[in-house]
C-alpha positions as CSV (number, residue, x, y, z in Angstrom):
1,M,-35.0,15.3,15.0
2,H,-31.2,16.3,15.0
3,Q,-29.2,14.2,12.9
4,E,-25.2,13.4,13.8
5,P,-23.0,14.4,11.1
6,P,-20.8,11.7,9.6
7,S,-18.4,10.7,11.9
8,L,-16.3,7.6,13.0
9,R,-18.7,6.7,15.7
10,R,-20.8,5.0,13.6
11,S,-19.6,1.7,11.6
12,R,-20.8,2.6,8.3
13,W,-19.2,5.8,8.2
14,R,-15.8,4.1,9.0
15,F,-16.0,1.5,6.5
16,C,-16.8,4.7,3.8
17,L,-13.9,7.0,4.6
18,F,-10.9,4.1,4.9
19,T,-12.3,2.8,2.1
20,L,-12.2,5.7,0.0
21,L,-8.5,6.9,1.2
22,Y,-7.6,3.5,-0.1
23,L,-9.6,3.8,-3.7
24,D,-7.4,7.1,-3.7
25,Q,-4.0,5.7,-3.1
26,G,-5.2,3.0,-5.2
27,L,-5.8,5.0,-8.4
28,V,-2.7,6.6,-7.8
29,A,-0.8,3.6,-7.5
30,G,-2.2,2.1,-10.5
31,F,-1.4,5.0,-13.0
32,G,2.5,5.1,-11.5
33,L,3.4,2.2,-10.7
34,T,1.9,-0.3,-13.2
35,A,0.3,1.8,-16.4
36,L,3.2,4.1,-16.6
37,A,5.9,1.8,-16.1
38,N,4.4,-0.5,-18.9
39,H,3.8,2.5,-20.9
40,F,7.8,3.5,-20.6
41,A,8.8,-0.2,-21.1
42,A,7.1,-0.8,-24.2
43,S,8.6,2.5,-25.1
44,G,12.1,0.9,-24.4
45,A,12.8,1.4,-21.1
46,S,14.9,-1.2,-19.2
47,T,14.5,-3.1,-16.3
48,A,16.7,-1.0,-14.3
49,E,15.3,2.2,-15.2
50,I,11.9,1.1,-14.5
51,G,13.1,-0.1,-11.2
52,R,14.8,3.3,-10.5
53,H,11.3,4.9,-11.3
54,L,9.5,2.5,-8.9
55,A,12.1,3.3,-6.4
56,L,12.3,7.0,-6.1
57,V,8.6,7.1,-5.8
58,G,8.5,4.9,-3.1
59,L,11.1,6.4,-1.3
60,P,9.2,9.1,0.8
61,W,7.0,5.8,1.9
62,I,9.9,4.1,3.6
63,L,11.1,7.3,5.7
64,Q,6.9,7.7,6.8
65,P,7.9,6.7,10.2
66,L,10.7,9.4,10.6
67,L,8.5,12.3,8.9
68,W,5.2,11.8,10.0
69,G,4.6,8.9,12.4
70,P,6.2,11.1,15.3
71,V,3.6,14.1,14.3
72,I,0.6,12.4,14.1
73,D,1.6,10.6,17.0
74,R,2.1,13.9,19.5
75,A,-0.7,16.4,16.9
76,M,-2.1,19.1,19.2
77,P,-6.0,19.3,19.8
78,H,-7.8,20.6,16.6
79,R,-11.4,22.0,15.4
80,M,-11.4,19.4,12.7
81,G,-10.0,16.5,14.9
82,P,-6.3,16.3,15.9
83,R,-5.6,13.4,12.8
84,R,-8.3,14.6,10.6
85,A,-6.4,18.3,10.3
86,W,-3.2,15.9,9.0
87,L,-5.2,14.1,7.0
88,V,-6.9,17.6,4.8
89,L,-3.4,19.1,4.6
90,A,-2.2,15.9,3.2
91,L,-5.1,15.3,0.7
92,L,-4.4,19.1,-0.4
93,G,-0.6,18.6,-0.7
94,A,-1.4,15.2,-2.6
95,Q,-3.8,16.7,-5.2
96,A,-1.6,19.6,-6.0
97,S,1.3,17.5,-6.8
98,L,-0.8,15.8,-9.0
99,A,-1.5,18.9,-11.1
100,G,2.1,19.6,-11.2
101,L,2.2,16.7,-13.5
102,L,0.4,18.9,-15.7
103,L,2.9,21.5,-15.8
104,L,5.6,18.5,-17.6
105,G,4.2,18.3,-21.3
106,A,3.5,15.5,-23.8
107,S,7.6,15.1,-23.6
108,A,7.9,14.5,-20.0
109,G,11.0,12.2,-19.3
110,L,10.4,9.1,-16.8
111,T,12.8,10.9,-14.3
112,A,11.2,13.8,-14.4
113,I,7.5,12.0,-13.7
114,S,9.0,10.0,-11.1
115,L,10.5,13.4,-9.1
116,V,6.3,14.7,-9.0
117,L,5.3,11.5,-8.2
118,A,7.5,11.2,-5.3
119,L,6.5,15.1,-4.1
120,H,2.7,12.8,-4.1
121,S,3.9,10.2,-2.5
122,L,5.4,12.8,0.7
123,A,2.0,14.2,0.7
124,A,0.1,10.6,0.2
125,S,2.4,9.2,3.0
126,L,1.4,11.8,5.5
127,A,-2.4,11.2,4.4
128,D,-1.9,7.4,5.1
129,T,-0.1,8.2,8.5
130,A,-3.1,10.1,9.9
131,T,-6.0,7.3,8.5
132,D,-4.1,4.5,9.9
133,R,-4.2,6.0,13.4
134,M,-8.0,6.8,12.8
135,I,-7.7,3.1,12.1
136,A,-6.1,2.3,15.4
137,D,-7.9,4.7,17.4
138,S,-11.3,4.2,15.9
139,V,-12.1,0.6,15.0
140,P,-13.0,-2.1,17.4
141,T,-10.9,-5.6,17.6
142,D,-13.4,-7.6,16.3
143,E,-13.7,-5.4,13.1
144,L,-10.4,-5.0,12.2
145,G,-10.3,-8.1,9.6
146,R,-13.5,-6.6,7.9
147,I,-12.0,-3.3,7.7
148,S,-8.4,-4.6,6.4
149,A,-10.7,-6.0,3.6
150,A,-12.2,-3.0,2.8
151,T,-9.6,-0.8,2.6
152,R,-7.6,-3.6,0.6
153,A,-10.9,-3.4,-2.0
154,G,-10.8,-0.6,-2.1
155,F,-7.0,-0.6,-3.1
156,V,-7.2,-2.6,-5.5
157,I,-10.0,-1.2,-6.9
158,G,-8.5,1.9,-7.2
159,S,-5.1,0.4,-8.4
160,A,-7.1,-2.1,-11.1
161,A,-9.3,1.1,-12.5
162,G,-6.0,2.9,-12.5
163,S,-3.9,0.3,-14.0
164,A,-6.7,-0.6,-17.4
165,V,-7.7,3.2,-17.6
166,F,-4.7,4.7,-17.6
167,A,-3.3,2.4,-20.0
168,G,-5.7,3.0,-22.5
169,I,-5.3,6.9,-22.3
170,L,-1.3,6.7,-22.3
171,A,-2.1,5.0,-25.6
172,A,-4.2,6.9,-27.3
173,Q,-4.0,10.1,-26.0
174,G,-0.9,10.1,-24.1
175,F,0.6,11.8,-21.1
176,P,-1.2,15.0,-20.6
177,A,-4.5,13.5,-21.1
178,A,-3.7,10.4,-18.7
179,A,-2.5,13.1,-16.1
180,G,-5.4,15.3,-16.4
181,A,-8.0,12.0,-16.1
182,L,-6.2,10.9,-13.0
183,L,-6.4,14.5,-11.1
184,G,-10.2,14.7,-12.4
185,L,-10.8,11.3,-10.6
186,T,-8.9,11.7,-7.7
187,T,-10.1,14.8,-6.7
188,P,-13.7,13.8,-5.6
189,L,-12.4,11.2,-3.7
190,A,-10.6,13.4,-1.6
191,L,-13.1,16.2,-1.2
192,A,-15.9,13.2,-0.3
193,A,-13.0,12.0,2.3
194,V,-13.0,15.3,4.1
195,L,-16.6,14.9,5.2
196,V,-16.4,12.0,7.6
197,R,-15.1,13.7,11.0
198,E,-13.7,12.3,13.6
199,A,-15.9,12.9,16.4
200,P,-19.9,14.5,15.6
201,G,-18.9,17.4,17.4
202,D,-15.6,18.5,14.8
203,A,-15.4,21.2,12.7
204,L,-16.1,20.0,8.9
205,L,-13.2,22.8,8.5
206,A,-11.1,25.4,10.5
207,L,-7.6,27.1,10.0
208,R,-7.4,28.1,14.0
209,W,-6.2,25.5,16.3
210,R,-6.9,24.7,19.8
211,M,-4.8,25.2,22.4
212,P,-3.6,22.3,23.5
213,E,-4.0,20.9,27.3
214,R,-1.7,21.7,30.0
215,R,0.2,18.2,30.6
216,R,3.5,17.3,30.2
217,A,4.8,15.6,26.8
218,P,7.0,12.8,26.6
219,T,10.3,13.9,25.0
220,T,11.5,13.0,22.0
221,V,14.1,11.1,23.6
222,A,11.8,9.3,25.8
223,V,9.8,8.4,22.7
224,A,12.6,7.0,20.9
225,Q,13.6,4.8,24.1
226,R,10.1,3.3,24.5
227,L,10.2,2.8,20.2
228,L,12.8,1.0,20.6
229,A,12.1,-0.7,23.4
230,S,9.0,-2.3,21.7
231,F,11.2,-3.5,18.6
232,R,13.6,-5.4,21.0
233,R,10.8,-8.1,21.8
234,R,11.5,-10.9,19.6
235,D,7.8,-11.3,18.4
236,A,8.1,-7.6,17.0
237,A,11.4,-8.0,15.7
238,L,10.4,-11.2,13.3
239,L,7.4,-9.5,12.5
240,L,9.8,-6.2,11.3
241,A,11.6,-8.9,9.3
242,M,8.8,-10.3,7.7
243,C,6.8,-7.2,6.3
244,F,10.5,-6.4,4.4
245,C,10.8,-9.4,3.2
246,I,7.5,-10.0,1.7
247,D,7.4,-7.1,-0.5
248,L,11.1,-8.2,-1.2
249,G,10.4,-11.6,-2.9
250,L,7.4,-10.0,-4.6
251,A,9.4,-7.4,-6.4
252,L,12.2,-9.0,-7.2
253,F,10.2,-11.5,-9.4
254,Q,7.2,-8.8,-10.3
255,V,8.9,-6.4,-12.5
256,P,11.6,-8.2,-14.2
257,F,8.6,-10.5,-15.4
258,A,6.7,-7.6,-16.5
259,V,9.1,-6.2,-18.4
260,A,10.1,-9.5,-20.1
261,L,6.4,-10.1,-21.0
262,V,6.6,-6.6,-23.2
263,Q,10.2,-6.9,-24.1
264,V,10.5,-10.4,-24.9
265,H,7.3,-12.3,-25.5
266,G,5.5,-9.7,-27.1
267,W,2.8,-8.1,-25.0
268,D,2.1,-5.0,-25.5
269,A,1.8,-2.3,-22.4
270,E,-2.1,-1.5,-22.6
271,S,-3.1,-5.8,-22.5
272,L,-0.6,-6.4,-19.7
273,S,-1.6,-3.9,-17.6
274,R,-5.3,-4.5,-18.0
275,L,-4.5,-8.2,-17.0
276,Q,-2.8,-6.9,-14.3
277,A,-5.4,-4.8,-13.0
278,L,-8.4,-7.8,-13.5
279,L,-5.8,-10.0,-11.3
280,A,-5.6,-7.7,-8.8
281,L,-9.5,-7.2,-8.5
282,L,-10.1,-10.5,-8.3
283,G,-7.8,-10.8,-5.1
284,G,-8.3,-7.8,-3.7
285,T,-12.5,-7.7,-3.6
286,I,-14.0,-11.5,-4.1
287,G,-11.3,-13.0,-2.2
288,A,-10.5,-10.0,0.3
289,A,-14.4,-10.2,1.4
290,G,-14.6,-13.9,2.6
291,L,-11.1,-13.5,3.9
292,G,-12.2,-10.3,6.2
293,A,-14.7,-12.3,7.7
294,T,-12.4,-15.3,8.6
295,I,-9.8,-13.0,10.5
296,D,-12.0,-11.2,12.7
297,R,-13.4,-15.2,13.5
298,I,-9.8,-17.1,13.6
299,G,-7.7,-14.1,14.2
300,P,-5.0,-12.7,11.6
301,G,-1.6,-14.8,13.3
302,R,-3.5,-18.4,11.9
303,A,-4.6,-16.5,8.4
304,L,-1.2,-15.1,8.0
305,R,0.6,-18.6,8.8
306,L,-1.6,-20.2,6.3
307,L,-1.5,-17.5,3.4
308,L,2.4,-17.3,3.9
309,L,2.7,-21.2,2.6
310,A,-0.2,-20.4,0.1
311,C,2.4,-17.9,-1.6
312,A,5.4,-20.4,-0.9
313,A,3.2,-22.7,-3.3
314,A,2.0,-20.4,-6.0
315,F,5.7,-18.9,-6.6
316,G,6.8,-22.7,-7.1
317,I,4.1,-23.6,-9.2
318,A,5.5,-20.0,-11.1
319,G,8.9,-21.3,-10.9
320,A,7.6,-24.4,-12.5
321,L,6.0,-23.5,-15.1
322,I,8.9,-20.8,-16.2
323,A,11.2,-23.8,-16.1
324,A,8.9,-25.7,-18.7
325,G,9.1,-23.0,-21.0
326,L,5.4,-22.0,-20.5
327,E,6.1,-18.0,-19.8
328,T,4.5,-16.9,-23.2
329,A,1.4,-19.6,-23.2
330,L,0.8,-19.5,-19.3
331,G,1.9,-16.0,-18.9
332,P,-2.0,-14.9,-17.1
333,V,-1.1,-18.1,-15.2
334,I,2.3,-17.0,-13.9
335,L,0.9,-13.4,-13.4
336,G,-2.0,-14.9,-11.1
337,L,0.0,-17.1,-8.6
338,A,2.5,-14.4,-8.1
339,S,-0.2,-11.5,-7.9
340,V,-3.7,-12.5,-6.4
341,V,-2.6,-15.0,-3.4
342,P,-0.2,-12.2,-1.7
343,A,-2.8,-9.5,-2.5
344,L,-4.6,-11.8,0.0
345,L,-1.6,-11.9,2.3
346,Y,-2.1,-8.1,3.0
347,V,-5.5,-8.8,4.3
348,A,-4.2,-10.8,7.3
349,L,-0.9,-8.6,7.6
350,L,-3.1,-4.9,8.7
351,P,-4.6,-6.0,11.3
352,A,-1.7,-8.5,12.5
353,V,0.0,-5.2,12.4
354,L,-2.5,-2.7,14.0
355,L,-2.9,-5.2,16.9
356,A,1.1,-5.3,17.5
357,S,1.3,-1.3,17.1
358,R,-1.7,-0.8,19.4
359,T,-0.1,0.2,22.8
360,G,2.4,3.3,24.2
361,S,2.3,6.6,23.2
362,A,4.5,6.1,19.4
363,S,1.8,4.0,18.3
364,A,1.5,5.6,14.7
365,T,5.2,5.7,14.5
366,Q,5.7,1.8,15.5
367,F,3.1,1.2,13.0
368,Q,4.2,3.0,10.0
369,I,7.8,1.6,11.0
370,Y,6.3,-1.8,9.9
371,M,4.6,-0.4,7.0
372,A,8.0,1.2,5.6
373,A,9.3,-1.8,6.5
374,M,7.4,-3.5,3.6
375,N,7.9,-0.2,1.8
376,L,11.8,-0.7,2.1
377,G,11.3,-4.1,0.8
378,D,9.4,-3.1,-2.4
379,V,11.9,-0.5,-3.4
380,A,14.8,-2.7,-2.2
381,G,13.6,-5.3,-4.3
382,A,12.7,-2.8,-7.6
383,A,15.9,-1.9,-7.3
384,L,18.0,-5.2,-7.3
385,A,15.3,-6.4,-9.5
386,G,17.3,-5.6,-12.7
387,P,20.9,-7.0,-11.8
388,L,19.2,-9.7,-10.3
389,A,18.0,-10.9,-13.7
390,A,20.8,-10.3,-15.4
391,L,22.3,-12.9,-13.0
392,L,19.4,-15.5,-12.6
393,A,16.7,-17.2,-14.7
394,S,13.9,-16.1,-13.6
395,T,12.8,-19.5,-12.3
396,L,15.6,-19.6,-9.9
397,V,13.8,-16.1,-8.9
398,A,10.7,-17.5,-8.9
399,F,11.9,-20.7,-6.7
400,G,14.1,-18.3,-4.4
401,V,11.1,-16.2,-3.5
402,A,8.9,-19.5,-2.6
403,G,11.5,-20.2,-0.3
404,L,11.5,-16.7,1.6
405,F,7.7,-16.9,1.9
406,L,8.6,-20.6,3.1
407,V,11.0,-18.9,6.1
408,C,8.3,-16.0,6.5
409,A,6.1,-18.9,7.5
410,R,8.0,-20.6,9.5
411,I,9.5,-17.6,11.8
412,A,5.9,-15.9,11.6
413,P,5.2,-15.0,15.3
414,G,1.7,-15.9,17.3
415,T,0.1,-12.2,16.6
416,D,-3.2,-13.4,17.9
417,H,-2.6,-12.3,21.4
418,G,-5.7,-10.3,22.1
419,W,-7.8,-11.5,19.6
420,P,-11.7,-12.6,20.4
421,R,-12.8,-15.5,19.9
422,H,-16.3,-16.0,19.0
C-alpha cells in the first residue's frame, strides 16, 4: 500500500513541522538574546550596549512586513510548494549566517557578533513569514489554539535549552565553541523541517520554478491600498497598538533588571541564564499546553484579556517586591513574575492575530505587520531601557509596565468573531 509522504494535510505533520521550526528559532534566541547578552554583561558591557545588541539583532524582524510579506503573498507556484520553496531557501541562508559566527574568532566583540546575528535574523524572518503563511493556509480554525501552544512550546524549549547550554559553553570554553555548538544543534532541525511538504504531490527538492498561471495579479498599489484599509478598522488598529505596547513594556523592565542582577546583586551570568531558561520552560510548556486547549474552547479574545490582566497583576507584585528591597533575596520570584505570565500571553495572542489577518490577498503581509509591531516594541524597549533605567527606579518601571498592561486589557478588541463555540 502506497503511503502518503509527510505533508501539511495531516494534523500530526503540521504540529511536527511548526514545532521544529520554532524550536530552531528558540535555540538561536537563547544563544544570542539571553546567554550571549548575560555573558557580555558579566564582562562589563553596559545596559546601553546590551540594548544596542538586542536592537540590532531585532531590526530585520521589524522590517519583516516590508521585506518578506509581499514576497510570500505573491509567491509563484513552485514544484516544492509556493511557501515551502522560500522556507527552504531561508533556512539555507540562516545556517550559512550561523556558520559565519565561526569566522569571528575567540576575541570577537559584541558589535561584530550582533552584525552577523542580524544577517541570521534577515534569513530567519523570511523563514518565519513563510511559516506563518503556511499556518494560516493549512490549520483549521478550531486547531489554532493548540498549534499556537505547540509553536510557543517549541520556541521556549529551544530558548531555554539555548540559554542554559550556551551559557555553560560560553563560560567554560568561550565563544567559538558556543557558536559551533549552535550550528551543530540547529542544522538537523532545519534539515528535518524540509521533509514536510505543503501538499503530498510537491517535490522534496527542486530548483526549477513552475510556470505561473495566466491571471492578472493585483498591482502593488492596489495591495497597499487594501492593506491600509484593513488597518483603518478600529479593532485592527487597537490590536496593532497592543502588539507594540506588550513587547515595549516587557523589554523596558526585563533588560535592565537582568543586567542589574549580574552587575549589582552579584549573580553570575551562567546562573542567571539557567534561571531564565527554567522560567521560560515552565511557562511555555506546561502552561501553554493547557492554555492552548482552553483557547480553542473559549476563543482568543477572552483569553487574551484575562492574561493581560494577569500580566498587570504580576508586574504590580514585582514592583512591590522591589520597593520592599527584596531584589537580591527574591530575584527568581521577580523574574518569574516578569516572564512566565507574559510567555502565556503570546499563546493567546497568536490565534487572535491570525484571525485578524486571514482575509484578503495580503494576509501574510498583514500578519507580519502585527508581528513587526511586537518586534518594534521589543527593539524600542531594549534601546530605551538603558536611558530609562538611569532616570527611573526599577520599582517605578515595574509599576509603569503594570499600568500599560491594564490599558491594553481595556482596549483589547473583540477578536472572537468567527471563532467556533463548543
